[in-house]
DSSP file (Angstrom, degrees, kcal/mol; ACC not computed):
  #  RESIDUE AA STRUCTURE BP1 BP2  ACC     N-H-->O    O-->H-N    N-H-->O    O-->H-N    TCO  KAPPA ALPHA  PHI   PSI    X-CA   Y-CA   Z-CA
    1    1 A Q              0   0    0      0, 0.0    26,-0.7     0, 0.0     2,-0.4   0.000 360.0 360.0 360.0 143.1    2.6   -7.8    2.1
    2    2 A V  E     -A   26   0A   0     24,-0.2     2,-0.4    25,-0.1    24,-0.2  -0.887 360.0-168.4-112.9 139.4    4.6   -4.7    1.1
    3    3 A Q  E     -A   25   0A   0     22,-2.0    22,-2.1    -2,-0.4     2,-0.4  -0.963   4.0-160.0-126.1 147.8    8.1   -4.7   -0.3
    4    4 A V  E     -A   24   0A   0     -2,-0.4     2,-0.4   102,-0.3   104,-0.4  -0.989   8.9-179.1-134.1 126.2   10.4   -1.7   -0.6
    5    5 A V  E     -A   23   0A   0     18,-2.3    18,-2.6    -2,-0.4     2,-0.3  -0.976   8.9-159.4-133.2 123.9   13.4   -1.5   -2.9
    6    6 A E  E     +A   22   0A   0     -2,-0.4     2,-0.3    16,-0.2    16,-0.2  -0.648  16.3 163.9 -99.1 155.7   15.7    1.4   -3.2
    7    7 A S  E     +A   21   0A   0     14,-2.2    14,-2.5    -2,-0.3   103,-0.1  -0.959  39.1  72.8-154.8 169.3   18.1    2.3   -6.2
    8    8 A G        +     0   0    0     -2,-0.3    11,-0.3     1,-0.3    14,-0.0   0.390  57.1 133.9 103.8  -1.6   20.0    5.1   -7.5
    9    9 A G        +     0   0    0     12,-0.1    -1,-0.3     9,-0.1     2,-0.3  -0.196  22.1 126.0 -72.0 171.3   22.9    5.5   -5.1
   10   10 A G  E     -d  112   0B   0    101,-0.6   103,-2.8   100,-0.1     2,-0.4  -0.984  58.2 -56.5 168.5-169.2   26.5    6.0   -6.3
   11   11 A L  E     +d  113   0B   0     -2,-0.3     2,-0.3   101,-0.2   103,-0.2  -0.880  52.4 165.6-104.2 135.8   29.6    8.1   -6.0
   12   12 A V  E     -d  114   0B   0    101,-2.4   103,-2.0    -2,-0.4     2,-0.2  -0.982  35.4-110.2-145.1 151.4   29.4   11.8   -6.9
   13   13 A Q  E >   -d  115   0B   0     -2,-0.3     3,-2.4   101,-0.2   103,-0.2  -0.492  50.8 -82.9 -82.2 155.2   31.5   14.7   -6.4
   14   14 A A  T 3  S+     0   0    0    101,-2.6    72,-0.2     1,-0.3    -1,-0.1  -0.259 119.7  31.2 -61.1 140.5   30.5   17.5   -4.0
   15   15 A G  T 3  S+     0   0    0     70,-2.6    69,-0.6     1,-0.3    -1,-0.3   0.269  99.9 113.3  94.0  -6.8   28.1   19.9   -5.6
   16   16 A G    <   -     0   0    0     -3,-2.4    69,-2.5    69,-0.2     2,-0.3  -0.094  59.1-123.2 -84.7-173.0   26.7   17.1   -7.8
   17   17 A S        -     0   0    0     66,-0.2     2,-0.3    67,-0.2    66,-0.2  -0.949  20.5-178.2-133.4 153.1   23.2   15.6   -7.8
   18   18 A L  E     - B   0  82A   0     64,-2.1    64,-3.1    -2,-0.3     2,-0.5  -0.967  16.3-145.7-139.9 156.3   21.7   12.1   -7.5
   19   19 A R  E     - B   0  81A   0    -11,-0.3     2,-0.3    -2,-0.3    62,-0.2  -0.978  13.6-158.7-123.5 116.0   18.1   10.8   -7.7
   20   20 A L  E     - B   0  80A   0     60,-2.5    60,-2.4    -2,-0.5     2,-0.4  -0.670   7.1-158.9 -90.4 149.4   17.2    8.0   -5.4
   21   21 A S  E     -AB   7  79A   0    -14,-2.5   -14,-2.2    -2,-0.3     2,-0.5  -0.965   8.3-165.8-128.2 145.5   14.2    5.9   -6.3
   22   22 A C  E     -AB   6  78A   0     56,-1.9    56,-2.6    -2,-0.4     2,-0.5  -0.972   7.4-160.6-132.7 116.6   12.1    3.6   -4.0
   23   23 A V  E     -AB   5  77A   0    -18,-2.6   -18,-2.3    -2,-0.5     2,-0.5  -0.858   7.2-161.0 -99.2 126.2    9.7    1.1   -5.6
   24   24 A V  E     -A    4   0A   0     52,-3.2     2,-0.3    -2,-0.5   -20,-0.2  -0.942   9.9-176.9-109.5 130.8    6.9   -0.2   -3.4
   25   25 A S  E     +A    3   0A   0    -22,-2.1   -22,-2.0    -2,-0.5     2,-0.4  -0.869  42.1  31.0-124.5 161.4    5.1   -3.3   -4.2
   26   26 A G  E    S+A    2   0A   0     -2,-0.3     2,-2.0   -24,-0.2   -24,-0.2  -0.785 114.0   4.6 100.0-145.4    2.2   -5.1   -2.6
   27   27 A S    >   +     0   0    0    -26,-0.7     3,-1.2    -2,-0.4   -25,-0.1  -0.523  66.8 162.7 -81.4  77.2   -0.6   -3.6   -0.7
   28   28 A I  G >   +     0   0    0     -2,-2.0     3,-1.8     1,-0.2    -1,-0.2   0.707  63.0  75.7 -75.0 -15.5    0.3    0.0   -1.2
   29   29 A S  G 3  S+     0   0    0      1,-0.3    -1,-0.2    -3,-0.2    -2,-0.1   0.744  88.9  59.7 -67.6 -15.1   -3.2    1.2   -0.2
   30   30 A S  G <  S+     0   0    0     -3,-1.2    70,-3.3    69,-0.1     2,-0.4   0.483  85.8  96.8 -87.5   0.9   -2.2    0.5    3.4
   31   31 A I  E <   +E   99   0B   0     -3,-1.8    68,-0.2    68,-0.2     3,-0.1  -0.739  38.4 167.4 -91.6 133.5    0.7    3.0    3.3
   32   32 A H  E     +     0   0B   0     66,-2.8    21,-2.8    -2,-0.4     2,-0.3   0.659  66.0  28.4-115.3 -20.3    0.1    6.5    4.6
   33   33 A T  E     -EF  98  52B   0     65,-1.1    65,-3.1    19,-0.2     2,-0.4  -1.000  57.9-162.7-143.6 139.0    3.6    7.9    4.8
   34   34 A M  E     -EF  97  51B   0     17,-2.3    17,-3.1    -2,-0.3     2,-0.3  -0.955  16.1-175.2-120.7 144.0    6.9    7.3    3.0
   35   35 A G  E     -EF  96  50B   0     61,-2.8    61,-2.4    -2,-0.4     2,-0.5  -0.960  22.5-145.0-134.2 154.7   10.3    8.4    4.3
   36   36 A W  E     +EF  95  49B   0     13,-3.5    12,-2.9    -2,-0.3    13,-1.8  -0.985  26.1 177.2-114.5 130.5   13.9    8.5    3.3
   37   37 A Y  E     -EF  94  47B   0     57,-3.0    57,-2.4    -2,-0.5     2,-0.3  -0.761  10.7-156.2-118.7 167.1   16.4    7.9    6.1
   38   38 A R  E     -EF  93  46B   0      8,-2.1     8,-2.6    -2,-0.2     2,-0.4  -0.996   5.6-161.2-148.2 157.2   20.2    7.8    6.1
   39   39 A Q  E     -E   92   0B   0     53,-2.2    53,-2.2    -2,-0.3     6,-0.2  -0.959   7.4-162.4-140.4 115.2   22.8    6.2    8.3
   40   40 A A    >   -     0   0    0      4,-0.5     3,-2.5    -2,-0.4    51,-0.1  -0.667  44.6 -78.6 -94.0 157.0   26.5    7.3    8.2
   41   41 A P  T 3  S+     0   0    0      0, 0.0    -1,-0.1     0, 0.0     3,-0.1  -0.240 119.4   9.2 -54.8 134.2   29.2    5.0    9.7
   42   42 A G  T 3  S+     0   0    0      1,-0.2     2,-0.3    -3,-0.1    -3,-0.0   0.492 113.7 101.5  77.7   2.5   29.3    5.4   13.5
   43   43 A K  S <  S-     0   0    0     -3,-2.5    -1,-0.2     1,-0.0     2,-0.1  -0.792  74.4-104.6-120.2 159.0   26.0    7.4   13.5
   44   44 A Q        -     0   0    0     -2,-0.3    -4,-0.5     1,-0.1     2,-0.2  -0.419  46.0 -95.1 -77.0 158.3   22.4    6.7   14.2
   45   45 A R        -     0   0    0     -6,-0.2     2,-0.4    -2,-0.1    -6,-0.2  -0.534  48.8-166.0 -72.7 137.3   19.9    6.4   11.4
   46   46 A E  E     -F   38   0B   0     -8,-2.6    -8,-2.1    -2,-0.2     2,-0.3  -0.948  24.2-109.0-130.1 148.1   18.2    9.8   10.9
   47   47 A L  E     +F   37   0B   0     -2,-0.4   -10,-0.3   -10,-0.2     3,-0.1  -0.584  31.0 176.3 -75.9 130.2   15.1   10.9    9.0
   48   48 A V  E     -     0   0B   0    -12,-2.9    12,-2.9     1,-0.4     2,-0.3   0.829  63.6 -20.9 -97.0 -50.8   16.1   12.9    5.9
   49   49 A A  E     -FG  36  59B   0    -13,-1.8   -13,-3.5    10,-0.2    -1,-0.4  -0.989  56.0-169.4-159.2 147.6   12.6   13.6    4.3
   50   50 A R  E     -FG  35  58B   0      8,-2.1     8,-1.8    -2,-0.3     2,-0.4  -0.982  10.6-150.7-141.7 161.6    9.1   12.2    4.4
   51   51 A I  E     -FG  34  57B   0    -17,-3.1   -17,-2.3    -2,-0.3     2,-0.5  -0.990   9.0-154.4-133.8 126.7    6.0   12.7    2.5
   52   52 A I  E >> S-FG  33  56B   0      4,-3.4     4,-1.8    -2,-0.4     3,-0.9  -0.870  71.1 -27.4 -99.3 122.3    2.5   12.2    4.1
   53   53 A G  T 34 S-     0   0    0    -21,-2.8   -19,-0.1    -2,-0.5    -2,-0.1  -0.563 118.4 -43.8  68.0-127.8   -0.2   11.3    1.7
   54   54 A V  T 34 S+     0   0    0     -2,-0.3    17,-0.3   -21,-0.0    -1,-0.2   0.554 132.9  13.8-114.0 -10.8    0.8   12.7   -1.7
   55   55 A D  T <4 S+     0   0    0     -3,-0.9     2,-0.7    15,-0.1    -2,-0.2   0.506  85.3 103.5-148.7   2.9    2.0   16.2   -0.9
   56   56 A K  E  <  -G   52   0B   0     -4,-1.8    -4,-3.4     2,-0.0     2,-0.3  -0.811  51.8-177.1 -94.1 117.1    2.7   17.0    2.7
   57   57 A T  E     -G   51   0B   0     -2,-0.7     2,-0.3    -6,-0.2    -6,-0.2  -0.823  19.5-170.2-121.9 152.7    6.5   16.9    3.1
   58   58 A N  E     -G   50   0B   0     -8,-1.8    -8,-2.1    -2,-0.3     2,-0.4  -0.973  11.4-165.2-131.6 144.4    9.0   17.4    6.0
   59   59 A Y  E     -G   49   0B   0     -2,-0.3   -10,-0.2   -10,-0.2     2,-0.1  -0.982  26.5-111.1-133.2 146.6   12.8   17.7    5.7
   60   60 A E    >>  -     0   0    0    -12,-2.9     3,-1.7    -2,-0.4     4,-0.9  -0.473  40.3-114.9 -62.7 144.7   15.7   17.5    8.0
   61   61 A D  G >4 S+     0   0    0      1,-0.3     3,-0.6     2,-0.2    -1,-0.1   0.853 111.0  56.9 -60.0 -36.2   17.2   20.9    8.4
   62   62 A S  G 34 S+     0   0    0      1,-0.2    -1,-0.3     3,-0.0   -14,-0.0   0.607 112.0  44.3 -73.1  -5.9   20.6   20.3    6.8
   63   63 A V  G X> S+     0   0    0     -3,-1.7     4,-2.5   -15,-0.2     3,-2.4   0.524  79.6 123.6-109.7 -10.9   18.8   19.1    3.5
   64   64 A K  T << S+     0   0    0     -4,-0.9     4,-0.1    -3,-0.6    -3,-0.0  -0.289  82.7  14.4 -56.5 132.6   16.2   21.8    3.2
   65   65 A G  T 34 S+     0   0    0      2,-0.4    -1,-0.3     1,-0.1     3,-0.1   0.201 126.4  60.7  89.2 -16.6   16.5   23.6   -0.1
   66   66 A R  T <4 S+     0   0    0     -3,-2.4    17,-2.0     1,-0.1     2,-0.3   0.767  97.9  49.8-108.0 -42.3   18.8   20.8   -1.5
   67   67 A F  E  <  -C   82   0A   0     -4,-2.5    -2,-0.4    15,-0.2     2,-0.4  -0.767  60.2-167.1-107.4 147.8   16.7   17.6   -1.4
   68   68 A T  E     -C   81   0A   0     13,-2.3    13,-2.9    -2,-0.3     2,-0.4  -0.991   5.1-157.8-133.4 126.4   13.2   17.1   -2.7
   69   69 A I  E     +C   80   0A   0     -2,-0.4     2,-0.3    11,-0.2    11,-0.2  -0.860  24.4 158.8-101.4 138.4   10.9   14.1   -1.9
   70   70 A S  E     -C   79   0A   0      9,-2.0     9,-3.3    -2,-0.4     2,-0.4  -0.978  35.4-120.9-154.9 164.3    8.1   13.3   -4.3
   71   71 A I  E     -C   78   0A   0    -17,-0.3     7,-0.2    -2,-0.3     5,-0.0  -0.899  31.2-120.2-110.6 136.0    5.8   10.5   -5.4
   72   72 A G    >   -     0   0    0      5,-3.2     3,-1.6    -2,-0.4     5,-0.2  -0.180  28.5-105.7 -71.5 168.0    5.6    9.3   -9.0
   73   73 A S  T 3  S+     0   0    0      1,-0.3    -1,-0.1     2,-0.1    -2,-0.0   0.728 121.0  58.9 -68.8 -23.3    2.5    9.4  -11.1
   74   74 A A  T 3  S-     0   0    0      1,-0.1    -1,-0.3     3,-0.1    -2,-0.0   0.506 102.1-135.8 -85.4  -2.0    2.1    5.6  -10.6
   75   75 A R  S <  S+     0   0    0     -3,-1.6    -2,-0.1     2,-0.2    -1,-0.1   0.399  87.6  87.4  71.1  -4.3    1.9    6.2   -6.8
   76   76 A N  S    S+     0   0    0      1,-0.1   -52,-3.2   -53,-0.0     2,-0.4   0.339  76.4  69.7-109.4  11.8    4.2    3.2   -6.2
   77   77 A T  E     -B   23   0A   0    -54,-0.2    -5,-3.2    -5,-0.2     2,-0.4  -0.992  58.5-164.4-132.9 134.6    7.5    5.0   -6.5
   78   78 A V  E     -BC  22  71A   0    -56,-2.6   -56,-1.9    -2,-0.4     2,-0.4  -0.943  12.8-159.7-117.1 132.3    9.1    7.6   -4.1
   79   79 A Y  E     -BC  21  70A   0     -9,-3.3    -9,-2.0    -2,-0.4     2,-0.4  -0.863  14.6-162.8-116.7 148.8   11.9    9.8   -5.2
   80   80 A L  E     -BC  20  69A   0    -60,-2.4   -60,-2.5    -2,-0.4     2,-0.6  -0.896  11.1-162.8-129.2 105.6   14.5   11.7   -3.4
   81   81 A Q  E     -BC  19  68A   0    -13,-2.9   -13,-2.3    -2,-0.4     2,-0.6  -0.762   8.5-166.4 -87.6 123.8   16.2   14.3   -5.6
   82   82 A M  E     +BC  18  67A   0    -64,-3.1   -64,-2.1    -2,-0.6     3,-0.3  -0.938  10.7 174.3-117.1 113.5   19.5   15.4   -4.0
   83   83 A N        +     0   0    0    -17,-2.0   -66,-0.2    -2,-0.6   -67,-0.2  -0.693  60.5  23.7-112.7 165.3   21.2   18.5   -5.4
   84   84 A S  S    S-     0   0    0    -69,-0.6    -1,-0.2    -2,-0.2   -67,-0.2   0.861  85.0-160.2  50.8  43.2   24.3   20.4   -4.1
   85   85 A L        -     0   0    0    -69,-2.5   -70,-2.6    -3,-0.3   -69,-0.2  -0.144   7.4-158.7 -59.8 148.0   25.5   17.3   -2.4
   86   86 A K    >   -     0   0    0    -72,-0.2     3,-2.0    -3,-0.1     4,-0.3  -0.851  31.2-109.2-122.6 157.4   28.1   17.7    0.3
   87   87 A P  G >  S+     0   0    0      0, 0.0     3,-1.7     0, 0.0    27,-0.3   0.844 117.0  63.5 -55.1 -31.0   30.6   15.1    1.7
   88   88 A E  G 3  S+     0   0    0      1,-0.3    -3,-0.0    25,-0.1   -48,-0.0   0.590  88.2  69.6 -73.4  -6.2   28.6   15.0    4.9
   89   89 A D  G <  S+     0   0    0     -3,-2.0    -1,-0.3    25,-0.0    23,-0.1   0.601  70.0 120.3 -77.6 -12.4   25.7   13.6    3.0
   90   90 A T    <   +     0   0    0     -3,-1.7     2,-0.3    -4,-0.3    23,-0.2  -0.331  40.7 104.4 -58.3 125.9   27.6   10.4    2.5
   91   91 A A  E    S- H   0 112B   0     21,-1.9    21,-2.7   -51,-0.1     2,-0.5  -0.959  76.7 -75.8-179.7 172.4   25.6    7.5    4.1
   92   92 A V  E     -EH  39 111B   0    -53,-2.2   -53,-2.2    -2,-0.3     2,-0.5  -0.840  48.8-146.5 -84.8 127.9   23.5    4.5    3.4
   93   93 A Y  E     -EH  38 110B   0     17,-2.9    17,-1.9    -2,-0.5     2,-0.4  -0.855  14.9-166.0-106.8 129.8   20.0    5.9    2.4
   94   94 A Y  E     -E   37   0B   0    -57,-2.4   -57,-3.0    -2,-0.5     2,-0.4  -0.905  12.4-144.7-116.6 143.7   16.9    3.8    3.3
   95   95 A C  E     -E   36   0B   0     -2,-0.4    12,-2.3   -59,-0.2     2,-0.4  -0.841  18.4-168.8-102.7 144.3   13.4    4.0    2.2
   96   96 A A  E     -EI  35 106B   0    -61,-2.4   -61,-2.8    -2,-0.4     2,-0.5  -0.995  12.4-155.4-138.2 142.3   10.5    3.3    4.7
   97   97 A A  E     -EI  34 105B   0      8,-2.5     8,-2.8    -2,-0.4     2,-0.6  -0.969  12.7-150.3-118.4 120.0    6.8    2.8    4.2
   98   98 A Y  E     -EI  33 104B   0    -65,-3.1   -66,-2.8    -2,-0.5   -65,-1.1  -0.799  17.5-154.8 -91.7 121.6    4.6    3.5    7.1
   99   99 A R  E >   -E   31   0B   0      4,-2.7     3,-1.6    -2,-0.6   -68,-0.2  -0.610  26.0-122.9 -98.2 155.5    1.5    1.4    7.2
  100  100 A S  T 3  S+     0   0    0    -70,-3.3   -69,-0.1     1,-0.3    -1,-0.1   0.713 109.8  70.5 -63.7 -19.1   -2.0    1.9    8.7
  101  101 A L  T 3  S-     0   0    0    -71,-0.3    -1,-0.3     2,-0.1     3,-0.1   0.667 119.2-109.2 -70.1 -14.7   -1.4   -1.3   10.6
  102  102 A G  S <  S+     0   0    0     -3,-1.6     2,-0.2     1,-0.4    -2,-0.1   0.402  81.7 109.0 102.4  -0.5    1.2    0.5   12.7
  103  103 A D        -     0   0    0      2,-0.0    -4,-2.7     0, 0.0     2,-0.4  -0.641  58.1-134.6-107.3 169.5    4.4   -1.1   11.3
  104  104 A T  E     -I   98   0B   0     -2,-0.2     2,-0.5    -6,-0.2    -6,-0.2  -0.978   8.6-150.1-126.2 131.2    7.1    0.2    9.1
  105  105 A I  E     -I   97   0B   0     -8,-2.8    -8,-2.5    -2,-0.4     2,-0.4  -0.884  17.7-159.9-103.4 126.8    8.6   -1.7    6.1
  106  106 A W  E     -I   96   0B   0     -2,-0.5  -102,-0.3   -10,-0.2   -10,-0.2  -0.841   9.3-136.0-111.5 149.6   12.3   -0.9    5.3
  107  107 A G        -     0   0    0    -12,-2.3  -102,-0.2    -2,-0.4     3,-0.1  -0.229  33.2-103.6 -83.3-178.8   14.3   -1.3    2.1
  108  108 A Q        -     0   0    0   -104,-0.4  -103,-0.1     1,-0.2   -14,-0.1   0.621  62.8-118.5 -88.1 -13.7   17.8   -2.8    2.1
  109  109 A G        -     0   0    0    -14,-0.1     2,-0.4     1,-0.1   -15,-0.2   0.057  15.0-123.7  94.1 157.9   19.4    0.7    1.6
  110  110 A T  E     - H   0  93B   0    -17,-1.9   -17,-2.9  -103,-0.1     2,-0.3  -0.998  24.0-122.2-138.6 132.2   21.6    2.3   -1.1
  111  111 A Q  E     - H   0  92B   0     -2,-0.4  -101,-0.6   -19,-0.2     2,-0.5  -0.591  22.4-170.1 -89.0 137.7   24.9    3.8   -0.6
  112  112 A V  E     -dH  10  91B   0    -21,-2.7   -21,-1.9    -2,-0.3     2,-0.5  -0.981   4.9-175.6-119.1 119.7   25.6    7.4   -1.5
  113  113 A T  E     -d   11   0B   0   -103,-2.8  -101,-2.4    -2,-0.5     2,-0.5  -0.962   6.7-167.1-119.4 129.1   29.2    8.7   -1.4
  114  114 A V  E     -d   12   0B   0     -2,-0.5     2,-0.2   -27,-0.3  -101,-0.2  -0.970  10.9-153.1-117.7 120.4   30.1   12.3   -2.0
  115  115 A S  E      d   13   0B   0   -103,-2.0  -101,-2.6    -2,-0.5    -2,-0.0  -0.629 360.0 360.0 -94.5 147.8   33.7   13.0   -2.6
  116  116 A S              0   0    0     -2,-0.2    -1,-0.1  -103,-0.2  -103,-0.1   0.451 360.0 360.0 -92.8 360.0   35.3   16.4   -1.7
């Protein structure tokens, strides 16, 4: 069984930075892709960034050049470094683990609020 727990959200001024962490426990060998999603009030959940394996990354256009997804040395933690934050980045951020079984494990989310 796999569990996903996010942390690192908070309140930051526009232009500031935050680093989100996602700790994965359980059978991590079954995971092939990790992703960060976000959902703003009244909007659909959207993919922000994902990492396939250990180094193949994809980003949503609005965060390219500002956000970086990476995997920690212990291979059970995924980070989302967010720089140059904008008020429109305000959302609940979720971590997702894609397993070889075909299912996706979601975390509970962490709130990111960017003030102008």
